[in-house]
N, C-alpha and C positions, 0 to 999 in steps of 0.2 A: 789701497790694499792694507795699509797699516791699520786703518779703522776696522776693516773686516777681521783682521787677526785679533785685535783687541776685543771686538764683539764675540768672536768665537771663544777666546780665552775666558771671558766673563761667563758665557753660557756653560762652559765646561767646569770652571773652578769657582764660580761665585754663586752665592745664594740668590742674588739679584735683590730680593726683598725677603724678609723673614716674617713669621706670624707676629712677632713683637713689634716690627716696624709699622704694621697696619694700625696699631692702637692710636698713633698720633693723628690718624685721619678722622677720628671721632671729634676732634676739635673743629673740623671744617663744618660749616653750616648745612651743607647738602648731605652729610652722612647721618643716617638715622640709627644704625646699630651695626655691631660686629658680633657674630656668634662663632665660637670655636667648637669643633668636635674632633675627637681622636678616632683614628681608624687603624687597621692593621698596617697600612702602608704609610701612615703619617698623620698630618693634621689637615682639616678642611676649615677654612675661614669663610663664613658667609657674611657679606657686607651688603647692607641695604642703603641705597643712596639715590638722590634725585640727580639726573643728568641734565635735564632741561626743566623748564617750569612745570610741564605736565607729564614728564617722562621719568618714571621710577623703575629701577632695575636692581636685581640681586646679582652680586658678583661672587662666584665661588672660586676661592684660591686654594689650590691643591698643593700641599707641601709633602715632601718625602720625610723619612725618619731623621734625616740630617737637617731638616728645616729649609731645604732648598726648594724654591718655587718650581713646580713642574708644569702647571697649567692654570689658566684663568678662563672661566666661562661666565658670560653675561646672560642672565635670564630675565626676560621681560614679557609683557603681554604679547609682544611681537614674535616671541620665540627665543631660541638659544643661539649664541654666537661664541665661537672660540676666539678669545681676545689674545691669548698667548698660549703657546705650547712649546716647551723647551726643546723637545725632540725635533719638531718641525723647523723651528728657528735654527737649530744647530745644523741640520741638513741643508737648509737654504743658504746659510753663510758658508758652509763647506763647499757647496757648489760654486758660489761666487769666487771664493779663494782659488779653487781649482781652475775655474775659467780664466781668472786673471793670470795665474801661473802659465796656463797654456798659451794665452795671448803673448805673454812676455817671451816665452821660448820660441814661438813662431816668428816673432819680429826679428828682422836682421839687425845685427850689431852695427853700430855706426862708428 
């Protein structure tokens, strides 16, 4: 449960990764480019990289105006996949915490 609470805390109060942190990835051999664009709601970072030998994908990182990562979407020839969504992850962990609390309350005291 402590791990769930830490994960929940990080999702609520931590940027997780910022647009600036992504620049270090360009040093990796499988990263080809990083493009940034500014929107009304924040920053989008588009990263092109090879995942496997013949598999190339673009990752769109969506940041809010506080540079907090909100969502990551992978786009490839095979389609789109949501890799990370802060709202979905937060709700998922809240449910786990609530379930663990319910289980603790229903267990008899020894």
